[in-house]
N, C-alpha and C positions, 0 to 999 in steps of 0.2 A: 884885353878884348879876346873873347873866345868865339870862333866861328868855325865849327868842325863839320865836315861832310864825310859820311861813311856809306860805302856801297854794301848793301846786304843782298841785293839781287841785281844782276846786270844782263840777264838773258831775256830774249823776246820770245813771244808766241807760246812756248811750252817749256817747262822745266826739263833739264837734261841731267839726271843723276847717273853719271857714267865716269869712268876713269879717263875718258877722252876730254873731259871738261874740268879737270882738277885745277889747272893753272889760272883760268879766267873765271870759272864758276858756272854753275848750271841753274841757279835759282832765278826766277823772273823778278821783274822790276820792283825794287824797294830801296829807298835811300833815306838815311837819317841825317837831319841837320840839327846840330846843337848850337844854340845861340845864347851865350850867357847861361841863364838858368832855365831857358825854354827849349823845347824840342819840337821839331816839325818832321813829319813822316811824309815822304813823297811816294805815293802809290803803295798798293797792298798786294804785290805779287807774292810768290812763295817764299821770298826772302824775309817776309814779315814774321814768319814763324820764329826764325832765329833771333830777329830783333826783339820779339816779344819775350823770349827767354832771357835775353840780355837786360831788358827793362826790369824783369822780375828780380834778377840778381842784384841790380843796382838800386832797386826801390823806386824806379821812375814811375810816376802815377798819372801824369798828364801829358798830352801832346795834341797838336793840330795835325790832322791827316788831310793832305791836299792831293786829290786824285786828278790825274790827267783825263781819264775816261774810265769806262767800266767794261772793257773787253776782259775776258777771263784771266788772261795772264797778268792783269793789273789789279785784280781784286780777289783772286782765289786763295790768297794767304789769310784773308781776314777771318774766316771761321776758325783758324788755328792760332789766332793772336791771343794768347793766354791772358794778358792784362785786361782784355775787354770783358772777361768773366768775373773780375774781382770788384766788389761793390765800392771799395775805397778809391777806385780809379775813375778818371773822366777823360773823354776824348771828343774832340770836335772834328767831324768828318765833312769836308767841303768839296764841292764839285761845280764846275762851270759849264759843262757841256749839255746839261739837261734842261736848261732854262726855259726853252720853248716847248718842252714836252708836257704831256698830261700826267707825268709821274716825275718823281724826284729821286735824289740819291738814296734816301731811306728805303723807298720801295725797291730799288734795284738791289741794294745790299741784303734786304730781307728776302727778295726773290731767289737769290742764289743759295739761301739757306732754308729753302722751303721743300717740303716733300713733293715729288719723289726723288729729288736730286741731292738732298742733304738731310740727315736725321735730326739735327739740332737747330731749332728756329732762332732767329735773331733775338727774340725777347728773353731767351735764356741768359744772354749776356747781361751781367749784373752791374757793370760799370755805367756811369752816367754818360750816355752817348747823345751828342747834339749833332743833328744832321742839318747842313746848311747848303742850299743851292744858290749860286750867284751866276751872273752873266759873264761869260768869258770876255775879257777886255776891261773888266772892273779892277780897280786898285783898292787895297784895303790894308789896315794895320792889324797886327797881332799883339800890339802893346810892347812896352819896353824898348821902343825905338825900332821895332821890326816892321819893315814895309814890304808888302807883296804886290807886285804888278803882274798882270795876266794878259794873255792874248789868245785868240782863236788859232787853232792849228788845222791843217788840211788832212783829215783822217775820216774814214767811214764811221758814221755815227757821231762825229765831232770829237774834239779833244782840246785840252787847254794847256798852254805853255805858261810857266811861272818864272818870275824873277824875284829873288829874295835879297833884300838890302838890309845891312846892319852895320852901324858904326863905320861907314865909309867903304865897306867891302860888299861884294855882290856876287851871286851865283844864279845861273839860269838852268832850268830843267825843261828841255825841249825834246820830247820823245813822242813817237807815233804821229809823224807828220810826213807828207809826201811833197817833194818839191817839183817844180816844173822846170825842165831842162832849159838853161839859159835865162831864166827869169827868177832872180833871187827873191825870196819871200819877204816882202816889206814889213809885214807884221813881226816876223822873227828878227829882222835886222833892227827894227825899232826897239824891240825888247832887250836884245843882247848887247846893244851898243856900250862899249867900254867895260863890260863885265869882267871880273877876275877869272871866273870859271863858267864854262858852258858845257852842260851835259847834253849830248845830242844823239838823236836817233840815227844810228849808222848801221842799220840792219844789213844793207847790201853794199857792194862795191858799185862803181859807175858801170862796169861791164855787166853785172848782174841786173842792175836796175832796169835796163831796157826791156827785160823779160818780165818785170814785176810791176809795171805801171798799173795803177789802180788798186794796188794792195795796201797803200797807205803808209809807206815807209820811205826812208831816204838813204843817203850814202855817206861814208866818212869823207869822201872828197868834197861833197856839197857842204858838209860841216866845216871843213877847212876853209872853203871859199867864203862862207858866211862869216866865220870868225875873223878871218883876215880883213874882210871888208868893214867889219864893225869894231875893229881894234880891241879884240878880246884877248885876255891874258893867256888862258889855257883852254884846250878843248878835250873833254873826256868822251871818247868814242864808246857808245852805249847801245843797249838793246840788241845784243849779238844774236844773229840768226842761229837757230838750233842746229843747222847743218855745218856751222863753222866751228870745228873742233880746235883743240889747243894748237895743233900744228899749223892750221890755217891762220889762227889768230896771231901766232908769233910772226908769221910772214907779213900779215897785214900791219902789225905794229911797226915793223921795220920800215915798210913803205910809207906809213903815215908820218913817222918821225923824220924821214928823209924829205917828205913833201913840206912839212912844217914842224919845226922843233917844239912848238907849243902843243902838239897833239900827242895824246897817249891813250892806251886802251884801259877802260874801266875794268877793274878786277873785283871780284867778290872779296869783301873784308878790307878793301883799300880805304885808307883814311887820308883826307886832305884838310889842311888847316889854312884858312884864309885870314891871315893876320896882317895888319898894317901898322 
């Protein structure tokens, strides 16, 4: 059984191309999940550019792209995703946060590639692109025994959390969500129960969070609390604040591991294998 998770972008809000972000990475949210012969891409932040180059080298031609939401840091790598310009390739782009809107994911992705903000329109992409909107909370199959469960997250303009299950192993992607102090999010607890790996929005510390309420993000401490309550195997602390340089992250990682041995910091290019 092959169930590989690779982090291509771990930063939140804006990319940070600086020597102060070498250890943990400066690209924004993008994760590759390889399941047997299939690939899933979670979010299209700036890390997607490097993933696209990897796909081209490896001859990977197909993937499902699951978007949490469409704030810039989660989609602005898409115009630079080289495989989408090749006619022999195909990608299914799915989103669950626009279900009740008058527009869908195709309109949003086309909008960011429209003049005067971008010179190359979406229809220049020669790959077969299938855009699918669904309602967050829906479960679906991607074939070959791959099951996806979803839930609504608490974020401005809405967001979707994902759980991917394959051959007895499971991982969850819970980013861009804001918790309520002292009230664990029941939607998240239900989704992550018993998961082998949870990737969680830990933009802030608990101390920082009190000044950021309403900004739509959470803390590594809340991630630990949720994972401990839900019997999760490991917690990947993710969506790092652009103000958190390597020196800050090193200290944070030490504190997180002391708080719970199952917690670790997600680093760019880190690989995790969920094998049973």
